[in-house]
C-alpha positions in Angstrom: 8.7 -34.9 -13.2 12.8 -34.3 -13.3 14.3 -31.4 -15.7 17.3 -31.8 -17.5 18.6 -28.1 -18.7 20.0 -28.0 -22.0 22.2 -25.6 -24.4 20.6 -23.9 -26.7 22.2 -25.6 -29.3 21.1 -29.3 -27.9 17.7 -27.2 -27.5 17.7 -26.2 -31.5 18.2 -30.0 -32.4 15.6 -31.4 -30.1 13.1 -28.9 -31.8 13.7 -27.6 -34.6 10.4 -26.9 -35.9 9.3 -25.4 -32.5 11.0 -22.1 -31.1 8.8 -21.8 -28.3 11.0 -24.1 -25.9 13.6 -22.0 -26.4 13.0 -19.5 -23.8 12.1 -22.6 -21.0 16.1 -23.8 -21.2 14.6 -26.9 -19.8 13.5 -30.1 -21.3 11.1 -33.0 -19.2 12.4 -36.5 -19.4 9.7 -37.7 -20.8 10.8 -35.8 -24.3 13.9 -37.9 -25.0 14.1 -41.7 -26.0 17.3 -43.9 -26.3 17.6 -42.9 -30.1 17.8 -39.1 -29.2 20.0 -39.3 -26.2 23.7 -40.4 -27.9 22.7 -36.8 -30.6 22.3 -34.8 -27.4 24.5 -35.6 -25.5 27.5 -35.1 -28.5 25.7 -31.7 -28.9 25.4 -30.6 -25.5 29.2 -31.6 -25.3 30.0 -29.4 -28.0 28.0 -26.4 -26.7 29.2 -26.6 -22.7 31.7 -23.7 -24.0 32.1 -21.0 -21.1 30.6 -18.2 -22.9 27.4 -20.5 -24.0 24.3 -21.7 -22.1 25.4 -24.9 -20.1 25.8 -26.6 -17.3 27.6 -25.5 -14.2 30.5 -28.1 -12.9 31.8 -30.9 -14.4 29.0 -32.0 -16.9 31.7 -33.4 -19.1 33.1 -35.2 -16.1 29.3 -36.5 -15.6 28.6 -38.1 -18.8 32.2 -39.9 -18.9 31.3 -41.2 -15.4 27.9 -42.4 -17.0 29.1 -43.6 -20.0 28.7 -47.4 -18.9 25.4 -46.7 -18.3 21.9 -47.7 -20.5 20.8 -44.1 -22.1 18.0 -44.2 -20.1 19.6 -44.7 -17.1 22.3 -42.5 -17.8 19.7 -39.0 -18.4 18.3 -40.2 -14.5 21.4 -40.2 -13.5 21.9 -36.6 -15.0 18.8 -35.2 -13.8 19.4 -36.3 -10.5 22.3 -34.5 -10.6 20.9 -31.2 -12.5 18.6 -31.6 -8.8 21.4 -31.5 -6.7 23.8 -28.4 -8.1 24.4 -29.3 -11.5 22.6 -25.8 -12.4 22.8 -23.7 -15.6 23.3 -20.2 -15.8 20.1 -19.4 -16.2 18.4 -21.6 -13.6 18.3 -18.6 -10.9 16.5 -17.1 -14.0 14.8 -19.9 -14.9 12.8 -20.2 -11.3 11.6 -16.9 -11.4 9.6 -17.5 -14.8 6.5 -18.9 -13.6 5.3 -17.6 -10.0 2.0 -18.6 -8.9 0.2 -16.0 -7.1 -2.0 -16.6 -3.8 -4.6 -15.0 -1.8 -3.2 -12.7 0.7 -3.8 -12.9 4.5 -7.1 -10.9 5.7 -7.5 -9.2 8.8 -8.6 -10.4 11.7 -12.8 -9.7 11.4 -12.0 -11.0 7.7 -12.3 -14.7 6.2 -13.3 -14.9 2.6 -13.8 -12.4 -0.3 -15.2 -12.6 -4.0 -12.4 -12.4 -7.0 -12.8 -9.9 -9.4 -10.7 -10.1 -12.3 -9.0 -7.0 -14.1 -7.1 -9.0 -16.8 -7.7 -12.0 -18.7 -5.5 -14.8 -19.6 -2.6 -13.8 -22.0 -3.1 -10.1 -20.9 0.6 -8.1 -20.4 0.7 -6.6 -17.1 3.4 -4.6 -15.5 5.1 -5.0 -12.4 2.6 -3.6 -9.3 -0.4 -3.3 -11.7 -3.5 -4.4 -10.6 -4.5 -8.3 -11.7 -7.5 -9.1 -9.8 -9.5 -7.4 -6.4 -10.6 -9.2 -3.7 -13.8 -7.9 -2.5 -14.3 -8.3 1.6 -17.6 -6.7 3.4 -15.6 -3.7 4.3 -12.8 -3.0 1.5 -11.4 -4.4 -1.8 -8.2 -5.4 -1.5 -6.2 -5.3 -4.8 -3.7 -8.2 -6.0 -1.0 -6.7 -8.0 1.9 -8.3 -10.6 5.1 -9.4 -8.6 6.7 -8.3 -11.6 6.1 -7.9 -15.8 5.0 -10.6 -17.3 2.1 -11.9 -19.1 -0.9 -14.2 -17.6 -0.7 -17.6 -18.4 -3.3 -19.4 -15.9 -6.0 -18.6 -14.0 -7.3 -20.9 -11.0 -10.3 -19.2 -10.0 -13.7 -17.7 -12.1 -14.8 -13.9 -12.0 -16.6 -13.9 -8.9 -15.6 -17.0 -7.2 -15.3 -16.9 -2.7 -12.1 -17.6 -1.8 -9.9 -17.7 1.3 -6.3 -17.0 2.2 -3.6 -19.3 0.4 -5.9 -20.1 -2.3 -4.0 -19.9 -5.8 -5.0 -17.1 -7.9 -3.4 -16.6 -11.2 0.0 -17.3 -13.2 2.2 -15.2 -14.0 5.5 -16.2 -16.2 7.7 -13.3 -16.7 9.9 -14.8 -19.8 6.1 -14.6 -22.0 6.1 -10.7 -21.7 8.7 -10.1 -24.4 6.1 -12.8 -27.0 3.2 -12.3 -25.8 2.7 -9.8 -28.8 3.5 -12.5 -31.0 2.3 -15.9 -29.7 -1.5 -14.6 -30.0 -1.9 -13.9 -33.3 -4.1 -11.7 -34.8 -7.3 -12.5 -36.8 -7.1 -10.2 -40.0 -10.4 -8.8 -41.5 -11.2 -11.0 -44.5 -11.8 -8.5 -47.6 -15.3 -8.1 -48.2 -16.6 -10.5 -51.4 -18.0 -8.3 -54.3 -21.8 -8.5 -55.1 -22.7 -10.6 -58.1 -25.2 -9.5 -60.4 -27.6 -11.9 -62.4 -28.7 -10.9 -65.9 -31.0 -8.1 -66.5 -34.7 -9.0 -66.9 -36.4 -8.1 -70.2 -39.6 -7.9 -68.8 -41.2 -6.6 -65.2 -42.3 -9.0 -62.7 -45.6 -9.6 -62.5 -48.1 -7.0 -60.1 -48.6 -9.1 -56.7 -51.9 -10.8 -56.2 -55.0 -8.3 -55.2 -56.6 -9.5 -51.5 -59.8 -11.5 -52.0 -61.0 -10.9 -48.1 -60.9 -7.2 -46.7 -57.6 -6.8 -44.7 -58.1 -6.8 -40.9 -56.8 -4.6 -38.0 -55.9 -5.0 -34.6 -56.5 -2.2 -31.9 -53.9 -1.1 -30.5 -55.5 -1.3 -27.0 -55.6 -4.6 -27.5 -52.4 -5.5 -27.9 -50.8 -6.9 -24.9 -46.7 -5.9 -24.2 -44.2 -8.4 -24.4 -42.6 -9.3 -21.2 -39.2 -8.1 -20.3 -36.5 -10.5 -21.1 -33.9 -11.0 -17.8 -30.9 -11.3 -18.8 -28.1 -12.1 -17.1 -25.3 -9.2 -17.3 -21.6 -9.6 -18.5 -18.7 -8.6 -17.3 -17.9 -5.8 -19.7 -21.8 -4.5 -19.8 -22.5 -1.4 -17.2 -26.5 -1.4 -17.0 -26.7 1.4 -14.3 -24.8 3.6 -16.2 -27.7 3.7 -18.6 -31.6 2.8 -19.8 -31.2 1.3 -23.5 -35.4 1.1 -23.5 -34.5 -2.6 -25.1 -37.3 -3.8 -22.9 -34.7 -6.3 -20.9 -33.8 -6.8 -17.7 -29.9 -7.2 -16.3 -29.5 -9.2 -13.2 -26.2 -8.2 -11.4 -24.6 -10.3 -8.8 -24.4 -7.5 -5.2 -20.5 -7.2 -4.1 -20.0 -8.0 -0.9 -19.4 -4.7 0.3 -22.9 -3.4 -0.6 -24.4 -6.5 0.8 -22.3 -5.7 4.1 -23.5 -2.0 4.0 -27.5 -3.5 3.4 -27.0 -5.8 6.2 -25.5 -3.4 8.7 -28.0 -0.4 7.8 -31.1 -2.9 8.3 -29.1 -4.6 11.3 -29.3 -1.1 12.4 -33.2 -0.4 12.3 -33.8 -3.8 13.7 -32.0 -2.7 16.8 -31.9 0.7 17.9 -35.2 2.6 18.7 -33.8 5.3 16.5 -35.4 9.1 17.0 -34.0 12.2 14.9 -34.1 15.5 15.6 -33.4 18.5 13.5 -32.1 22.3 13.9 -30.7 24.7 11.4 -27.2 26.6 11.5 -26.4 30.1 10.2 -23.3 29.4 8.0 -22.4 33.2 8.2 -19.7 33.7 10.6 -17.8 30.4 9.5 -18.3 31.4 5.6 -16.8 34.2 6.5 -13.7 32.7 8.8 -13.1 30.2 5.8 -13.0 33.5 3.2 -10.6 35.9 5.3 -8.2 33.0 6.8 -8.8 30.5 3.7 -5.1 31.8 1.5 -2.7 32.0 4.9 -4.3 28.7 5.7 -3.1 27.2 2.7 0.3 29.1 2.3 0.7 27.5 5.8 -1.0 24.3 6.0 -0.8 23.3 1.6 -4.6 22.7 2.0 -7.8 24.6 2.2 -9.7 25.3 5.0 -13.4 23.6 4.3 -16.2 23.1 6.2 -16.1 19.5 7.7 -12.9 20.6 9.8 -15.8 23.2 11.7 -18.7 20.4 11.9 -16.0 17.4 13.8 -14.2 20.4 16.4 -18.1 21.7 17.5 -19.1 17.8 17.4 -16.0 17.3 19.7 -17.6 20.4 21.7 -20.7 19.1 21.8 -19.6 15.0 23.1 -17.4 16.1 25.8 -20.2 18.1 26.7 -22.4 15.0 26.4 -20.7 11.8 26.5 -24.0 9.7 26.8 -24.1 10.4 23.0 -20.5 9.3 23.1 -21.3 5.4 24.6 -22.6 2.3 23.5 -24.9 -0.2 24.6 -23.6 -3.6 24.8 -25.7 -6.3 26.3 -27.1 -5.3 29.5 -23.7 -2.7 29.7 -23.5 1.0 28.7 -19.6 1.8 27.3 -18.6 4.6 27.9 -15.4 5.6 25.9 -12.7 8.1 26.8 -11.8 9.1 23.9 -13.8 10.6 20.4 -13.1 8.7 17.3 -15.2 10.5 14.5 -16.3 8.2 11.4 -16.7 10.5 8.2 -19.2 9.1 5.6 -17.5 9.1 2.6 -18.8 8.0 -1.0 -16.7 5.6 -2.6 -17.0 4.3 -6.1 -17.6 1.0 -4.9 -20.0 1.7 -2.2 -20.3 3.8 1.4 -17.2 4.0 3.4 -17.0 5.1 6.9 -13.3 6.2 7.5 -11.9 6.8 11.1 -10.3 10.2 12.3 -9.3 9.2 15.5 -8.4 10.8 19.1 -10.2 13.8 17.5 -10.4 15.4 20.6 -6.7 16.4 20.5 -7.1 17.9 16.9 -6.9 21.5 16.0 -9.0 22.3 12.6 -5.5 22.3 10.9 -4.8 18.3 12.1 -8.7 17.4 10.9 -8.5 19.0 7.7 -5.3 16.4 7.2 -6.7 13.8 8.3 -9.8 14.3 6.3 -7.5 14.9 3.3 -5.8 11.8 3.5 -8.8 9.8 4.0 -10.6 10.9 1.4 -7.7 10.2 -1.0 -7.9 6.5 0.0 -11.5 6.4 -0.5 -11.0 7.7 -3.4 -8.1 5.4 -5.0 -9.8 2.0 -2.9 -6.8 1.9 -1.1 -8.5 2.1 3.2 -7.1 -0.2 4.7 -9.7 -2.2 7.5 -7.9 -0.6 10.2 -9.0 3.2 8.2 -12.8 2.4 9.1 -12.4 -0.2 12.3 -14.0 1.5 15.2 -15.6 5.1 15.8 -18.1 6.1 18.2 -19.8 9.0 16.3 -20.4 9.9 12.6 -20.9 12.7 10.6 -22.5 12.5 7.0 -22.8 15.2 4.1 -25.3 14.9 2.1 -25.2 18.3 1.2 -22.2 17.5 -1.1 -25.4 16.1 -3.2 -27.2 18.8 -2.4 -29.4 17.1 0.0 -31.8 19.8 1.6 -32.9 17.4 4.6 -33.0 14.0 5.3 -32.3 11.2 8.2 -29.3 9.3 8.7 -29.2 5.8 9.5 -27.0 5.4 12.8 -23.4 3.6 11.9 -23.3 0.6 14.6 -21.7 0.2 17.2 -22.9 4.0 17.6 -25.1 5.2 19.1 -25.8 8.7 17.0 -24.9 10.3 13.7 -25.0 14.1 12.8 -26.5 14.5 9.1 -25.6 17.6 7.3 -26.8 19.3 4.6 -26.8 22.3 1.6 -25.9 25.6 2.2 -29.5 27.7 0.8 -29.9 31.1 1.2 -33.5 31.9 3.0 -35.1 34.7 4.8 -34.5 34.4 8.7 -35.1 37.3 11.5 -32.2 38.5 12.7 -32.8 41.2 16.0 -36.4 42.2 14.6 -35.5 42.2 11.0 -35.6 39.6 8.1 -32.2 39.2 6.4 -30.9 37.1 3.5 -28.7 34.6 4.8 -26.6 30.7 4.2 -28.8 28.6 5.8 -28.4 24.7 6.9 -30.4 21.7 8.4 -28.6 19.6 10.7 -30.3 16.5 11.6 -28.9 13.9 14.6 -30.5 10.5 14.5 -30.0 9.0 18.0 -30.3 5.8 19.6 -33.4 6.3 22.3 -32.9 3.6 24.0 -29.8 5.2 25.7 -30.3 8.9 24.8 -32.9 10.9 26.1 -34.3 13.5 24.0 -33.4 16.3 26.9 -29.6 15.0 25.9 -30.3 14.9 22.0 -31.6 18.6 21.5 -28.6 19.7 24.1 -26.2 18.0 22.4 -27.3 19.4 18.8 -27.6 23.3 20.1 -23.8 22.4 21.5 -23.4 21.7 18.1 -25.1 24.7 16.4 -23.8 27.0 18.3 -19.9 26.1 18.4 -20.5 26.2 14.4 -22.1 30.0 14.3 -19.4 31.3 16.8 -16.1 29.5 17.2 -15.1 31.3 20.1 -17.3 29.0 22.3 -15.3 26.4 21.9 -12.2 28.4 23.1 -14.0 30.4 26.1 -15.4 26.2 26.9 -19.0 28.0 26.7 
């Protein structure tokens, strides 16, 4: 429906007791009647000065040219001209007052996602502040506020499934300044003083004596009460603690966790997984890290970790055993002429596996820089689909949580995964003597349909030798 944009005095005359209309500078046609029209026109004509909020163009001439028309027809003519170009000085700003934010386009492999709201209707948001997140199978996509304002409407519920282009919420720019006063605050009522009755003159009568002995039920005969199942609200977090209230909380699994569960089960159902183990003496790599840490930090502005040594050793072993870098695709075997190493990272919302691409071209510093960038994206939830797509080999480091030994699950569509574990000082035999060395168990889980035991064992031994003595990589031994 067309809107007639008026000056402040005209709007004040129309709505003397309702100042909320003053923020829009616009009134719908249905707000007028014949009796009110002449008064509005007179006020608008008086206030249509150069320094006031009025129509651009010959508004007075427009009113004069339509003076012979009935009031309603006259109003329609003004509204039509308003749409054609007779706009107020605030027309451009008013058009941006309310903005409807829609679901953005997803990656090619993603068709839908679930909405998780961070803000409610009436909340004030800053520009680029996260209003909601779209949880997809692979990542979470933040939905930011296009400008500072107030959320005035939400079109979908929390947890609803949406596709690209679906309306999410409406944000109002001009309401930002009045949001604090628009919502009345409920003041706490003062407590009512207790009333006291008259003081009794005689003591109360004693309780009656029971005519039969009191019966007691044995504790063993008491049946425990069944746990009450509750649906968890958005603000509660039953995963953080156990309260002992004998209740159960049912929480909807997010899409990323559902996708992780599906992929892990598919890996078990598809691959003939077998795990082989070995142990690595970390003395040399720890000594190298300690000796060159300061110089490495000064040169590259980041610390030297253990992950770069294992990525470099894995690339060295993959170049020696290309079958571990391959994958089964139907009746074919696909051999990749590149090495993309996926690094498993425990993100707040689930396990993510960003990819270090073309690791065969990288040195220790390049690998550390790539891992640092991907790890920061995982912690902040800003990983894109492109950061996790692909990968030919995966490294999982459960040692950061203290895991001593484990059997990792293959990350499809790959054929092998290396599991790192905690570094523990243990007595080992070295040149006929017992010495205390920092040791790490490593595990290689591989698809036995493609990789034979010989190749798997040789591959893991290659990693062992490259980590224990990185000089074998330089000498290509």
